[in-house]
N, C-alpha and C positions, 0 to 999 in steps of 0.2 A: 741486159749485163749482167754481172754476176755479182752478188755482193761481198764487204771486204768482211762478211762475218762466216759467208758461204766460205770465202779464200782465206780467212786467217786465222788463229789458232781453234775454229770450229771445221776447219775442213776437214778432219777424220770421222767427222757424223756424217751418219747418212742420210738422207734426205727424211724428212718425217712422213710417215701416214699415221692412218689413224691409230693399226696396231701397234706403232711404233711411239707415240703421246708418252704412254708411263713411262717409256726408260728415256728417252731423252726428257722427262721430269728431274727423274735421279741425278742427268745428267748437270741441269738448272741446280739442283741443288748440292752439286759439287762448284761448280762456280760462284756459289753465292755462300763464299765456304765462314761471312761472317751472317748469314742463317736472320737476316732482315728479308728479306722475299724479292729480293730486287738483286740484281747485277750490276755493282758500280766500278768508278775506273779503273779502283782499285784490287775489285777481286775482278778484274781481267787480265793486268799486271799484273799479280803472282801467278795465275794461272797460263801467261802466258812463260812465264819466267819456270814456272814447274815441271812447262812440256816443253820446255828447251826449243821454243820461239822468241825470233829480235826482232821484236817489234816496238816499232816508235810509238812515243807519246801521245803522239797526234796520229797515228793509224791503228790505234786503243781509241779513244776519242773519235774518232772519223766509224768506229765501228757502235758503241755507241749510242751518240748520232741519228745511223741508217735507222738501227732497231725501237730507237724512243720516242715510240709513235704519242706517250701523252705527253711527251716535255720533260719530262722531271731531273733529267738528265741520268737516269737508270734503267735496266732492262728489266722489266717482271717477267712474269711462267709465261702470261698468252702474249708481249711481246717474241721471248724467246724462240717461243712457235713459232710466230708467224715469218719470223726472218728464216727458219728453216725449212720453213715449207714453203717459197714464194719459187718459182722454177724459175731457170735459166730466159 
């Protein structure tokens, strides 16, 4: 099953490989526009608007929920990398 994060606003990112981890962490920092060390619902909403994606609030929340392993309602660096390295 294809993940929402892979199909949503992250669709333009390549699948992560060890050599890409540093680049993906740079992308993470762009999404973490309030510099909290986590990607929040609001961060995703801002980025979706900036890249011109029409994604509903429900879809954005689903993306967060899918990636959020620790259940804090946000996506940290490790969760971000994990969701981008999942195979279909």
